[in-house]
NUROTOR-831563 format. One record per residue (C-alpha): residue in one letter; residue number from 0; z, x, y. Coordinates in steps of 0.05 Angstrom, whole numbers, plus 32768, in hexadecimal, padded with zeros to 4 digits. Each point is the difference from the previous one (the first is absolute). Layout:
# NUROTOR-831563
  res    n     w     u     v
    A  NUM     Z     X     Y
...
# end
This chain:
# NUROTOR-831563
  res    n     w     u     v
    D    0  802B  8C31  8939
    R    1  7FDA  7FE8  803E
    L    2  8007  800D  804A
    V    3  7FF2  7FD2  803B
    V    4  7FFB  801F  8045
    I    5  7FFD  7FD0  803B
    A    6  7FE6  8017  8044
    A    7  801B  8047  7FFD
    G    8  7FE4  8042  8018
    M    9  7FF6  803B  7FD2
    K   10  8009  8032  8039
    S   11  8014  8005  8049
    G   12  7FCD  7FE6  8032
    S   13  7FE6  7FC9  7FD2
    H   14  800B  7FCB  8036
    Y   15  7FD3  7FEE  803B
    P   16  8010  8029  803F
    E   17  8020  7FC5  8024
    V   18  802F  7FF6  7FC4
    I   19  8012  804A  8001
    T   20  8011  7FFA  804A
    A   21  802B  7FC3  7FF2
    F   22  8025  8025  7FC9
    E   23  800C  803B  802E
    Q   24  801E  7FD1  8035
    M   25  8026  7FD5  7FCE
    P   26  8044  8022  8002
    K   27  8006  7FF8  804B
    N   28  7FE2  7FB9  7FFF
    A   29  8026  7FE7  7FC3
    A   30  802A  7FCE  8026
    A   31  7FC4  7FE0  8023
    I   32  7FD8  7FFE  7FC0
    A   33  803A  7FE1  7FDA
    A   34  8007  7FCA  8035
    S   35  7FB7  7FED  7FF9
    V   36  8006  7FFD  7FB4
    K   37  8038  7FCD  8005
    A   38  7FCB  7FCC  8012
    S   39  7FD0  8015  7FC9
    P   40  7FF7  7FEB  7FB7
    L   41  801E  8043  7FEB
    A   42  8044  7FEA  801C
    T   43  7FFC  7FC1  7FD7
    M   44  7FEC  8025  7FC1
    Y   45  8038  8034  8008
    P   46  8038  7FE0  8029
    K   47  8035  8034  7FEF
    T   48  7FD8  803C  8016
    N   49  8019  802B  803A
    W   50  7FBC  8006  8020
    E   51  8015  8030  8036
    A   52  801D  8032  7FCE
    S   53  7FC4  7FF7  7FD3
    F   54  7FCD  800E  8036
    R   55  8027  803C  8019
    K   56  8003  801D  7FB9
    V   57  7FB7  7FF1  7FF2
    G   58  7FEC  8024  8040
    E   59  802A  803C  7FED
    L   60  7FE5  8001  7FBA
    Y   61  7FB8  7FFD  8019
    R   62  800C  8043  8023
    V   63  8005  8022  7FBC
    T   64  7FBE  801F  7FEC
    Y   65  7FEB  7FF4  7FB8
    D   66  7FC3  8005  7FD4
    W   67  8007  7FE4  7FBA
    T   68  7FB6  8009  7FED
    R   69  800E  8031  7FC7
    Q   70  8037  7FD4  7FE4
    V   71  7FD4  7FC2  8005
    E   72  7FC8  8025  7FDB
    G   73  8032  800C  7FC7
    I   74  8011  7FB7  7FF6
    R   75  7FE7  7FE9  7FBD
    A   76  801D  7FBA  7FFF
    P   77  7FD1  7FC7  8010
    T   78  8009  7FF6  804A
    L   79  7FEF  7FC6  802E
    L   80  7FF8  8010  804A
    M   81  8005  7FC4  802E
    F   82  7FF0  7FFD  8049
    A   83  7FEF  7FCB  8034
    D   84  7FBA  7FFA  801C
    A   85  8021  800A  8045
    D   86  8033  8034  7FE9
    A   87  8022  8035  802B
    I   88  7FE7  8034  7FCE
    R   89  7FBA  801A  800F
    L   90  7FC9  7FEC  7FD1
    D   91  7FEB  8048  7FF5
    H   92  8047  8010  7FE9
    I   93  8001  7FC4  7FD1
    A   94  7FBF  801A  7FE1
    A   95  801D  8047  7FFA
    F   96  803F  7FE5  7FDF
    Y   97  7FD7  7FD9  7FCE
    H   98  7FD4  803D  7FF4
    A   99  803D  802C  7FF3
    L  100  8014  7FCF  7FC9
    G  101  7FBB  8008  7FE0
    G  102  7FE1  7FC1  801D
    G  103  7FBF  7FF8  8024
    Q  104  7FE0  803D  7FE1
    R  105  7FCC  7FE0  7FD4
    D  106  7FE3  7FBE  7FE8
    A  107  802A  7FDC  7FCC
    G  108  7FC5  7FF7  7FD1
    L  109  7FE3  7FBF  7FE6
    D  110  803D  7FF0  7FD7
    G  111  8034  801D  8030
    S  112  8014  8035  7FCF
    L  113  7FF7  8038  8033
    R  114  8030  7FDF  8031
    A  115  8039  802A  801B
    T  116  8047  7FEB  7FEF
    A  117  800D  7FF7  804B
    Q  118  7FEF  7FBE  8020
    L  119  7FF8  7FF0  804A
    A  120  800D  7FBC  8020
    I  121  7FF0  7FF0  8048
    V  122  8020  7FBE  8011
    P  123  7FD5  7FD8  8031
    G  124  801E  7FDF  803D
    A  125  803F  802B  7FFC
    T  126  8020  8035  802C
    H  127  802F  8039  7FF0
    M  128  803A  7FD6  801B
    D  129  7FF2  7FBF  7FD9
    L  130  7FE3  801B  7FC0
    I  131  8041  7FFD  7FD9
    G  132  8005  7FB5  800C
    N  133  7FB7  7FF1  7FF1
    P  134  7FF8  7FD2  7FC4
    A  135  7FC6  802A  7FE6
    L  136  802E  803C  7FF7
    G  137  8029  7FE0  7FC9
    S  138  7FC2  7FE8  7FDA
    I  139  7FDE  8044  8003
    V  140  803F  8026  7FEC
    E  141  800E  7FD0  7FC7
    A  142  7FB9  8006  7FE6
    F  143  8004  804C  8002
    L  144  8044  8004  7FDE
    S  145  7FEA  7FD0  7FC9
    Q  146  7FC1  8026  7FEC
    K  147  8003  8017  7FB8
    D  148  7FD3  803C  800D
    A  149  8000  8029  803F
    R  150  7FB4  7FFC  8003
# end
């Protein structure tokens, strides 16, 4: 009955320009990127991943144009959006995503009763690439999922 979205875009073009360029070049650079990942924490976290195939597929997938704004606006489940403070997703897009879920449109009131069912978490000291392993992520998600009331 709740939804958690971690560092995802609501529509094409949500990333910074240099990230978009990297995605566009990813299929042809998949082998080189995969080789560099082998020395990173990601390789340790996911040792069975075929990184070259993954990067090639991610690059191909990124070429698909999408805009899920209308579908997002229709989500009624309490939703937590989580991003890093140094995310690959642009801050203006993060705000638009939160707004599409009903958040950030008014003050919550003295008692919080006017709060939207959507919640937004920006994890400090994190990047798009290391957010999933950040200890704060688990704490924030657990707190959200254990709330008795969405507000």
